[in-house]
PDB file of N, CA, C and O in Angstrom:
ATOM      1  N   MET A   1     -14.579   1.122 -65.495  1.00  0.00           N
ATOM      2  CA  MET A   1     -13.227   1.408 -65.946  1.00  0.00           C
ATOM      3  C   MET A   1     -12.452   0.093 -65.937  1.00  0.00           C
ATOM      4  O   MET A   1     -12.602  -0.729 -65.033  1.00  0.00           O
ATOM      5  N   ASN A   2     -11.640  -0.082 -66.940  1.00  0.00           N
ATOM      6  CA  ASN A   2     -10.781  -1.259 -67.035  1.00  0.00           C
ATOM      7  C   ASN A   2      -9.345  -0.791 -67.318  1.00  0.00           C
ATOM      8  O   ASN A   2      -9.125   0.389 -67.592  1.00  0.00           O
ATOM      9  N   PRO A   3      -8.385  -1.695 -67.254  1.00  0.00           N
ATOM     10  CA  PRO A   3      -6.987  -1.276 -67.453  1.00  0.00           C
ATOM     11  C   PRO A   3      -6.732  -0.558 -68.775  1.00  0.00           C
ATOM     12  O   PRO A   3      -5.957   0.397 -68.820  1.00  0.00           O
ATOM     13  N   GLY A   4      -7.375  -1.007 -69.847  1.00  0.00           N
ATOM     14  CA  GLY A   4      -7.171  -0.364 -71.146  1.00  0.00           C
ATOM     15  C   GLY A   4      -7.686   1.064 -71.172  1.00  0.00           C
ATOM     16  O   GLY A   4      -7.040   1.958 -71.718  1.00  0.00           O
ATOM     17  N   THR A   5      -8.854   1.271 -70.578  1.00  0.00           N
ATOM     18  CA  THR A   5      -9.429   2.614 -70.512  1.00  0.00           C
ATOM     19  C   THR A   5      -8.542   3.536 -69.689  1.00  0.00           C
ATOM     20  O   THR A   5      -8.291   4.681 -70.067  1.00  0.00           O
ATOM     21  N   LEU A   6      -8.076   3.023 -68.566  1.00  0.00           N
ATOM     22  CA  LEU A   6      -7.198   3.815 -67.701  1.00  0.00           C
ATOM     23  C   LEU A   6      -5.894   4.150 -68.409  1.00  0.00           C
ATOM     24  O   LEU A   6      -5.411   5.281 -68.335  1.00  0.00           O
ATOM     25  N   ARG A   7      -5.324   3.161 -69.099  1.00  0.00           N
ATOM     26  CA  ARG A   7      -4.080   3.383 -69.841  1.00  0.00           C
ATOM     27  C   ARG A   7      -4.259   4.479 -70.889  1.00  0.00           C
ATOM     28  O   ARG A   7      -3.435   5.385 -71.011  1.00  0.00           O
ATOM     29  N   ASP A   8      -5.351   4.375 -71.641  1.00  0.00           N
ATOM     30  CA  ASP A   8      -5.605   5.366 -72.686  1.00  0.00           C
ATOM     31  C   ASP A   8      -5.801   6.763 -72.103  1.00  0.00           C
ATOM     32  O   ASP A   8      -5.317   7.747 -72.662  1.00  0.00           O
ATOM     33  N   ALA A   9      -6.508   6.846 -70.984  1.00  0.00           N
ATOM     34  CA  ALA A   9      -6.730   8.146 -70.342  1.00  0.00           C
ATOM     35  C   ALA A   9      -5.409   8.748 -69.861  1.00  0.00           C
ATOM     36  O   ALA A   9      -5.179   9.948 -70.007  1.00  0.00           O
ATOM     37  N   LEU A  10      -4.550   7.913 -69.291  1.00  0.00           N
ATOM     38  CA  LEU A  10      -3.249   8.402 -68.828  1.00  0.00           C
ATOM     39  C   LEU A  10      -2.383   8.859 -70.002  1.00  0.00           C
ATOM     40  O   LEU A  10      -1.690   9.873 -69.914  1.00  0.00           O
ATOM     41  N   ARG A  11      -2.428   8.112 -71.089  1.00  0.00           N
ATOM     42  CA  ARG A  11      -1.654   8.506 -72.274  1.00  0.00           C
ATOM     43  C   ARG A  11      -2.123   9.849 -72.829  1.00  0.00           C
ATOM     44  O   ARG A  11      -1.308  10.678 -73.235  1.00  0.00           O
ATOM     45  N   LYS A  12      -3.449  10.061 -72.846  1.00  0.00           N
ATOM     46  CA  LYS A  12      -3.981  11.336 -73.324  1.00  0.00           C
ATOM     47  C   LYS A  12      -3.519  12.499 -72.463  1.00  0.00           C
ATOM     48  O   LYS A  12      -3.368  13.620 -72.950  1.00  0.00           O
ATOM     49  N   LEU A  13      -3.296  12.231 -71.180  1.00  0.00           N
ATOM     50  CA  LEU A  13      -2.824  13.276 -70.268  1.00  0.00           C
ATOM     51  C   LEU A  13      -1.311  13.459 -70.335  1.00  0.00           C
ATOM     52  O   LEU A  13      -0.763  14.368 -69.711  1.00  0.00           O
ATOM     53  N   GLY A  14      -0.638  12.594 -71.091  1.00  0.00           N
ATOM     54  CA  GLY A  14       0.806  12.701 -71.228  1.00  0.00           C
ATOM     55  C   GLY A  14       1.594  11.974 -70.151  1.00  0.00           C
ATOM     56  O   GLY A  14       2.790  12.217 -69.990  1.00  0.00           O
ATOM     57  N   VAL A  15       0.938  11.084 -69.411  1.00  0.00           N
ATOM     58  CA  VAL A  15       1.622  10.320 -68.364  1.00  0.00           C
ATOM     59  C   VAL A  15       2.301   9.122 -69.018  1.00  0.00           C
ATOM     60  O   VAL A  15       1.638   8.349 -69.710  1.00  0.00           O
ATOM     61  N   PRO A  16       3.604   8.948 -68.819  1.00  0.00           N
ATOM     62  CA  PRO A  16       4.321   7.818 -69.411  1.00  0.00           C
ATOM     63  C   PRO A  16       3.982   6.521 -68.670  1.00  0.00           C
ATOM     64  O   PRO A  16       4.575   6.215 -67.635  1.00  0.00           O
ATOM     65  N   VAL A  17       3.040   5.777 -69.199  1.00  0.00           N
ATOM     66  CA  VAL A  17       2.496   4.597 -68.521  1.00  0.00           C
ATOM     67  C   VAL A  17       3.549   3.511 -68.300  1.00  0.00           C
ATOM     68  O   VAL A  17       3.669   2.991 -67.191  1.00  0.00           O
ATOM     69  N   GLU A  18       4.308   3.162 -69.331  1.00  0.00           N
ATOM     70  CA  GLU A  18       5.297   2.085 -69.220  1.00  0.00           C
ATOM     71  C   GLU A  18       6.365   2.408 -68.172  1.00  0.00           C
ATOM     72  O   GLU A  18       6.730   1.549 -67.369  1.00  0.00           O
ATOM     73  N   GLU A  19       6.857   3.630 -68.182  1.00  0.00           N
ATOM     74  CA  GLU A  19       7.893   4.012 -67.226  1.00  0.00           C
ATOM     75  C   GLU A  19       7.355   3.974 -65.800  1.00  0.00           C
ATOM     76  O   GLU A  19       8.074   3.601 -64.873  1.00  0.00           O
ATOM     77  N   GLY A  20       6.115   4.351 -65.626  1.00  0.00           N
ATOM     78  CA  GLY A  20       5.502   4.322 -64.301  1.00  0.00           C
ATOM     79  C   GLY A  20       5.355   2.914 -63.770  1.00  0.00           C
ATOM     80  O   GLY A  20       5.575   2.660 -62.586  1.00  0.00           O
ATOM     81  N   ARG A  21       4.981   1.995 -64.655  1.00  0.00           N
ATOM     82  CA  ARG A  21       4.831   0.607 -64.231  1.00  0.00           C
ATOM     83  C   ARG A  21       6.183   0.021 -63.853  1.00  0.00           C
ATOM     84  O   ARG A  21       6.302  -0.658 -62.833  1.00  0.00           O
ATOM     85  N   THR A  22       7.191   0.274 -64.661  1.00  0.00           N
ATOM     86  CA  THR A  22       8.531  -0.230 -64.361  1.00  0.00           C
ATOM     87  C   THR A  22       9.036   0.349 -63.048  1.00  0.00           C
ATOM     88  O   THR A  22       9.618  -0.366 -62.232  1.00  0.00           O
ATOM     89  N   SER A  23       8.818   1.619 -62.848  1.00  0.00           N
ATOM     90  CA  SER A  23       9.239   2.263 -61.610  1.00  0.00           C
ATOM     91  C   SER A  23       8.533   1.655 -60.405  1.00  0.00           C
ATOM     92  O   SER A  23       9.153   1.439 -59.363  1.00  0.00           O
ATOM     93  N   ALA A  24       7.260   1.383 -60.543  1.00  0.00           N
ATOM     94  CA  ALA A  24       6.493   0.793 -59.439  1.00  0.00           C
ATOM     95  C   ALA A  24       7.003  -0.605 -59.104  1.00  0.00           C
ATOM     96  O   ALA A  24       7.130  -0.952 -57.930  1.00  0.00           O
ATOM     97  N   ILE A  25       7.294  -1.404 -60.119  1.00  0.00           N
ATOM     98  CA  ILE A  25       7.795  -2.758 -59.870  1.00  0.00           C
ATOM     99  C   ILE A  25       9.169  -2.698 -59.217  1.00  0.00           C
ATOM    100  O   ILE A  25       9.456  -3.467 -58.300  1.00  0.00           O
ATOM    101  N   ARG A  26      10.014  -1.795 -59.683  1.00  0.00           N
ATOM    102  CA  ARG A  26      11.343  -1.652 -59.069  1.00  0.00           C
ATOM    103  C   ARG A  26      11.220  -1.296 -57.586  1.00  0.00           C
ATOM    104  O   ARG A  26      11.969  -1.812 -56.756  1.00  0.00           O
ATOM    105  N   GLN A  27      10.291  -0.430 -57.265  1.00  0.00           N
ATOM    106  CA  GLN A  27      10.086  -0.053 -55.862  1.00  0.00           C
ATOM    107  C   GLN A  27       9.582  -1.250 -55.048  1.00  0.00           C
ATOM    108  O   GLN A  27      10.010  -1.455 -53.912  1.00  0.00           O
ATOM    109  N   LEU A  28       8.690  -2.025 -55.621  1.00  0.00           N
ATOM    110  CA  LEU A  28       8.148  -3.186 -54.912  1.00  0.00           C
ATOM    111  C   LEU A  28       9.210  -4.235 -54.627  1.00  0.00           C
ATOM    112  O   LEU A  28       9.239  -4.805 -53.535  1.00  0.00           O
ATOM    113  N   VAL A  29      10.098  -4.503 -55.607  1.00  0.00           N
ATOM    114  CA  VAL A  29      11.113  -5.535 -55.380  1.00  0.00           C
ATOM    115  C   VAL A  29      12.187  -5.081 -54.389  1.00  0.00           C
ATOM    116  O   VAL A  29      12.988  -5.895 -53.929  1.00  0.00           O
ATOM    117  N   LEU A  30      12.205  -3.811 -54.065  1.00  0.00           N
ATOM    118  CA  LEU A  30      13.095  -3.346 -52.993  1.00  0.00           C
ATOM    119  C   LEU A  30      12.464  -3.596 -51.622  1.00  0.00           C
ATOM    120  O   LEU A  30      13.158  -3.598 -50.605  1.00  0.00           O
ATOM    121  N   GLN A  31      11.159  -3.805 -51.601  1.00  0.00           N
ATOM    122  CA  GLN A  31      10.440  -3.979 -50.349  1.00  0.00           C
ATOM    123  C   GLN A  31      10.091  -5.430 -50.044  1.00  0.00           C
ATOM    124  O   GLN A  31       9.789  -5.758 -48.897  1.00  0.00           O
ATOM    125  N   ALA A  32      10.127  -6.291 -51.029  1.00  0.00           N
ATOM    126  CA  ALA A  32       9.778  -7.700 -50.849  1.00  0.00           C
ATOM    127  C   ALA A  32      10.545  -8.530 -51.868  1.00  0.00           C
ATOM    128  O   ALA A  32      10.976  -8.001 -52.893  1.00  0.00           O
ATOM    129  N   PRO A  33      10.720  -9.821 -51.603  1.00  0.00           N
ATOM    130  CA  PRO A  33      11.451 -10.682 -52.546  1.00  0.00           C
ATOM    131  C   PRO A  33      10.774 -10.728 -53.919  1.00  0.00           C
ATOM    132  O   PRO A  33       9.547 -10.722 -54.026  1.00  0.00           O
ATOM    133  N   ALA A  34      11.594 -10.774 -54.951  1.00  0.00           N
ATOM    134  CA  ALA A  34      11.094 -10.778 -56.326  1.00  0.00           C
ATOM    135  C   ALA A  34      10.082 -11.893 -56.602  1.00  0.00           C
ATOM    136  O   ALA A  34       9.077 -11.630 -57.263  1.00  0.00           O
ATOM    137  N   PRO A  35      10.299 -13.128 -56.125  1.00  0.00           N
ATOM    138  CA  PRO A  35       9.300 -14.173 -56.397  1.00  0.00           C
ATOM    139  C   PRO A  35       7.924 -13.855 -55.799  1.00  0.00           C
ATOM    140  O   PRO A  35       6.896 -14.220 -56.369  1.00  0.00           O
ATOM    141  N   VAL A  36       7.913 -13.189 -54.673  1.00  0.00           N
ATOM    142  CA  VAL A  36       6.644 -12.805 -54.052  1.00  0.00           C
ATOM    143  C   VAL A  36       5.934 -11.770 -54.921  1.00  0.00           C
ATOM    144  O   VAL A  36       4.733 -11.879 -55.167  1.00  0.00           O
ATOM    145  N   ILE A  37       6.670 -10.778 -55.380  1.00  0.00           N
ATOM    146  CA  ILE A  37       6.102  -9.740 -56.235  1.00  0.00           C
ATOM    147  C   ILE A  37       5.654 -10.343 -57.558  1.00  0.00           C
ATOM    148  O   ILE A  37       4.584 -10.000 -58.062  1.00  0.00           O
ATOM    149  N   ALA A  38       6.460 -11.241 -58.127  1.00  0.00           N
ATOM    150  CA  ALA A  38       6.109 -11.873 -59.399  1.00  0.00           C
ATOM    151  C   ALA A  38       4.792 -12.635 -59.282  1.00  0.00           C
ATOM    152  O   ALA A  38       3.924 -12.514 -60.146  1.00  0.00           O
ATOM    153  N   GLN A  39       4.645 -13.405 -58.234  1.00  0.00           N
ATOM    154  CA  GLN A  39       3.420 -14.180 -58.067  1.00  0.00           C
ATOM    155  C   GLN A  39       2.217 -13.256 -57.845  1.00  0.00           C
ATOM    156  O   GLN A  39       1.138 -13.508 -58.381  1.00  0.00           O
ATOM    157  N   ALA A  40       2.393 -12.207 -57.074  1.00  0.00           N
ATOM    158  CA  ALA A  40       1.288 -11.291 -56.785  1.00  0.00           C
ATOM    159  C   ALA A  40       0.820 -10.540 -58.027  1.00  0.00           C
ATOM    160  O   ALA A  40      -0.371 -10.265 -58.173  1.00  0.00           O
ATOM    161  N   LEU A  41       1.751 -10.205 -58.924  1.00  0.00           N
ATOM    162  CA  LEU A  41       1.409  -9.398 -60.092  1.00  0.00           C
ATOM    163  C   LEU A  41       1.282 -10.193 -61.388  1.00  0.00           C
ATOM    164  O   LEU A  41       0.938  -9.637 -62.431  1.00  0.00           O
ATOM    165  N   GLY A  42       1.559 -11.489 -61.320  1.00  0.00           N
ATOM    166  CA  GLY A  42       1.458 -12.306 -62.521  1.00  0.00           C
ATOM    167  C   GLY A  42       2.645 -12.190 -63.449  1.00  0.00           C
ATOM    168  O   GLY A  42       2.530 -12.452 -64.647  1.00  0.00           O
ATOM    169  N   TYR A  43       3.781 -11.800 -62.910  1.00  0.00           N
ATOM    170  CA  TYR A  43       5.011 -11.720 -63.702  1.00  0.00           C
ATOM    171  C   TYR A  43       5.736 -13.056 -63.626  1.00  0.00           C
ATOM    172  O   TYR A  43       5.520 -13.834 -62.696  1.00  0.00           O
ATOM    173  N   HIS A  44       6.593 -13.321 -64.603  1.00  0.00           N
ATOM    174  CA  HIS A  44       7.446 -14.500 -64.537  1.00  0.00           C
ATOM    175  C   HIS A  44       8.509 -14.226 -63.476  1.00  0.00           C
ATOM    176  O   HIS A  44       9.024 -13.111 -63.384  1.00  0.00           O
ATOM    177  N   ASP A  45       8.837 -15.231 -62.682  1.00  0.00           N
ATOM    178  CA  ASP A  45       9.791 -15.018 -61.592  1.00  0.00           C
ATOM    179  C   ASP A  45      11.165 -14.581 -62.082  1.00  0.00           C
ATOM    180  O   ASP A  45      11.849 -13.825 -61.392  1.00  0.00           O
ATOM    181  N   LYS A  46      11.584 -15.042 -63.264  1.00  0.00           N
ATOM    182  CA  LYS A  46      12.889 -14.625 -63.798  1.00  0.00           C
ATOM    183  C   LYS A  46      12.872 -13.149 -64.184  1.00  0.00           C
ATOM    184  O   LYS A  46      13.871 -12.450 -64.011  1.00  0.00           O
ATOM    185  N   SER A  47      11.750 -12.675 -64.703  1.00  0.00           N
ATOM    186  CA  SER A  47      11.644 -11.252 -65.049  1.00  0.00           C
ATOM    187  C   SER A  47      11.707 -10.393 -63.798  1.00  0.00           C
ATOM    188  O   SER A  47      12.399  -9.376 -63.768  1.00  0.00           O
ATOM    189  N   ALA A  48      10.987 -10.805 -62.771  1.00  0.00           N
ATOM    190  CA  ALA A  48      10.986 -10.046 -61.521  1.00  0.00           C
ATOM    191  C   ALA A  48      12.365 -10.077 -60.866  1.00  0.00           C
ATOM    192  O   ALA A  48      12.802  -9.079 -60.293  1.00  0.00           O
ATOM    193  N   THR A  49      13.049 -11.212 -60.948  1.00  0.00           N
ATOM    194  CA  THR A  49      14.387 -11.317 -60.377  1.00  0.00           C
ATOM    195  C   THR A  49      15.363 -10.413 -61.126  1.00  0.00           C
ATOM    196  O   THR A  49      16.228  -9.789 -60.511  1.00  0.00           O
ATOM    197  N   ARG A  50      15.229 -10.341 -62.449  1.00  0.00           N
ATOM    198  CA  ARG A  50      16.092  -9.445 -63.243  1.00  0.00           C
ATOM    199  C   ARG A  50      15.852  -7.997 -62.845  1.00  0.00           C
ATOM    200  O   ARG A  50      16.800  -7.233 -62.665  1.00  0.00           O
ATOM    201  N   ILE A  51      14.593  -7.621 -62.706  1.00  0.00           N
ATOM    202  CA  ILE A  51      14.264  -6.249 -62.295  1.00  0.00           C
ATOM    203  C   ILE A  51      14.828  -5.974 -60.906  1.00  0.00           C
ATOM    204  O   ILE A  51      15.352  -4.890 -60.650  1.00  0.00           O
ATOM    205  N   ALA A  52      14.722  -6.942 -60.018  1.00  0.00           N
ATOM    206  CA  ALA A  52      15.241  -6.781 -58.655  1.00  0.00           C
ATOM    207  C   ALA A  52      16.758  -6.600 -58.668  1.00  0.00           C
ATOM    208  O   ALA A  52      17.292  -5.765 -57.938  1.00  0.00           O
ATOM    209  N   THR A  53      17.446  -7.375 -59.489  1.00  0.00           N
ATOM    210  CA  THR A  53      18.900  -7.258 -59.588  1.00  0.00           C
ATOM    211  C   THR A  53      19.293  -5.884 -60.120  1.00  0.00           C
ATOM    212  O   THR A  53      20.222  -5.256 -59.613  1.00  0.00           O
ATOM    213  N   GLU A  54      18.584  -5.424 -61.139  1.00  0.00           N
ATOM    214  CA  GLU A  54      18.859  -4.100 -61.703  1.00  0.00           C
ATOM    215  C   GLU A  54      18.597  -2.990 -60.683  1.00  0.00           C
ATOM    216  O   GLU A  54      19.281  -1.967 -60.677  1.00  0.00           O
ATOM    217  N   ALA A  55      17.600  -3.202 -59.825  1.00  0.00           N
ATOM    218  CA  ALA A  55      17.243  -2.194 -58.830  1.00  0.00           C
ATOM    219  C   ALA A  55      18.131  -2.258 -57.587  1.00  0.00           C
ATOM    220  O   ALA A  55      18.077  -1.365 -56.741  1.00  0.00           O
ATOM    221  N   GLY A  56      18.952  -3.317 -57.474  1.00  0.00           N
ATOM    222  CA  GLY A  56      19.814  -3.455 -56.312  1.00  0.00           C
ATOM    223  C   GLY A  56      19.077  -3.951 -55.085  1.00  0.00           C
ATOM    224  O   GLY A  56      19.382  -3.546 -53.963  1.00  0.00           O
ATOM    225  N   ALA A  57      18.112  -4.823 -55.294  1.00  0.00           N
ATOM    226  CA  ALA A  57      17.285  -5.334 -54.198  1.00  0.00           C
ATOM    227  C   ALA A  57      18.123  -6.096 -53.176  1.00  0.00           C
ATOM    228  O   ALA A  57      19.063  -6.801 -53.542  1.00  0.00           O
ATOM    229  N   PRO A  58      17.787  -5.956 -51.909  1.00  0.00           N
ATOM    230  CA  PRO A  58      18.531  -6.619 -50.839  1.00  0.00           C
ATOM    231  C   PRO A  58      18.084  -8.055 -50.583  1.00  0.00           C
ATOM    232  O   PRO A  58      18.489  -8.643 -49.580  1.00  0.00           O
ATOM    233  N   TRP A  59      17.264  -8.638 -51.455  1.00  0.00           N
ATOM    234  CA  TRP A  59      16.688  -9.952 -51.211  1.00  0.00           C
ATOM    235  C   TRP A  59      17.426 -11.076 -51.922  1.00  0.00           C
ATOM    236  O   TRP A  59      16.821 -12.115 -52.189  1.00  0.00           O
ATOM    237  N   LYS A  60      18.687 -10.916 -52.235  1.00  0.00           N
ATOM    238  CA  LYS A  60      19.433 -11.913 -53.000  1.00  0.00           C
ATOM    239  C   LYS A  60      19.497 -13.272 -52.310  1.00  0.00           C
ATOM    240  O   LYS A  60      19.563 -14.305 -52.978  1.00  0.00           O
ATOM    241  N   HIS A  61      19.479 -13.278 -51.016  1.00  0.00           N
ATOM    242  CA  HIS A  61      19.710 -14.516 -50.282  1.00  0.00           C
ATOM    243  C   HIS A  61      18.444 -15.256 -49.891  1.00  0.00           C
ATOM    244  O   HIS A  61      18.510 -16.225 -49.135  1.00  0.00           O
ATOM    245  N   CYS A  62      17.305 -14.825 -50.383  1.00  0.00           N
ATOM    246  CA  CYS A  62      16.055 -15.526 -50.110  1.00  0.00           C
ATOM    247  C   CYS A  62      15.988 -16.763 -50.989  1.00  0.00           C
ATOM    248  O   CYS A  62      16.244 -16.705 -52.191  1.00  0.00           O
ATOM    249  N   ALA A  63      15.643 -17.869 -50.375  1.00  0.00           N
ATOM    250  CA  ALA A  63      15.572 -19.114 -51.126  1.00  0.00           C
ATOM    251  C   ALA A  63      14.326 -19.140 -52.008  1.00  0.00           C
ATOM    252  O   ALA A  63      13.221 -18.908 -51.517  1.00  0.00           O
ATOM    253  N   PRO A  64      14.487 -19.419 -53.304  1.00  0.00           N
ATOM    254  CA  PRO A  64      13.328 -19.499 -54.189  1.00  0.00           C
ATOM    255  C   PRO A  64      12.598 -20.818 -53.983  1.00  0.00           C
ATOM    256  O   PRO A  64      13.110 -21.730 -53.334  1.00  0.00           O
ATOM    257  N   GLY A  65      11.436 -20.904 -54.525  1.00  0.00           N
ATOM    258  CA  GLY A  65      10.686 -22.153 -54.494  1.00  0.00           C
ATOM    259  C   GLY A  65       9.452 -22.087 -53.643  1.00  0.00           C
ATOM    260  O   GLY A  65       9.112 -21.038 -53.096  1.00  0.00           O
ATOM    261  N   ASP A  66       8.785 -23.204 -53.531  1.00  0.00           N
ATOM    262  CA  ASP A  66       7.530 -23.310 -52.802  1.00  0.00           C
ATOM    263  C   ASP A  66       7.817 -23.567 -51.321  1.00  0.00           C
ATOM    264  O   ASP A  66       8.419 -24.580 -50.966  1.00  0.00           O
ATOM    265  N   HIS A  67       7.387 -22.652 -50.471  1.00  0.00           N
ATOM    266  CA  HIS A  67       7.620 -22.775 -49.028  1.00  0.00           C
ATOM    267  C   HIS A  67       6.310 -22.910 -48.266  1.00  0.00           C
ATOM    268  O   HIS A  67       6.200 -22.457 -47.127  1.00  0.00           O
ATOM    269  N   THR A  68       5.314 -23.535 -48.896  1.00  0.00           N
ATOM    270  CA  THR A  68       3.998 -23.631 -48.270  1.00  0.00           C
ATOM    271  C   THR A  68       3.870 -24.832 -47.347  1.00  0.00           C
ATOM    272  O   THR A  68       2.871 -24.949 -46.637  1.00  0.00           O
ATOM    273  N   ARG A  69       4.826 -25.705 -47.337  1.00  0.00           N
ATOM    274  CA  ARG A  69       4.726 -26.903 -46.488  1.00  0.00           C
ATOM    275  C   ARG A  69       4.953 -26.597 -45.049  1.00  0.00           C
ATOM    276  O   ARG A  69       4.902 -27.498 -44.211  1.00  0.00           O
TER     277      ARG A  69
END
């Protein structure tokens, strides 16, 4: 099984795939900073930050950038 096969199977069952993905990302950015979620899922950090802002995420004050040092 691959993502395309799963997507097609869900669509055949009438599951709204796009809305589910958006809902899942919104839930994740409420639990962790948007840059962390963006990096984990391969999203652009600005997209994840926009989703977090729309969701009312409490992580506004987390400093962005590389903190691996």
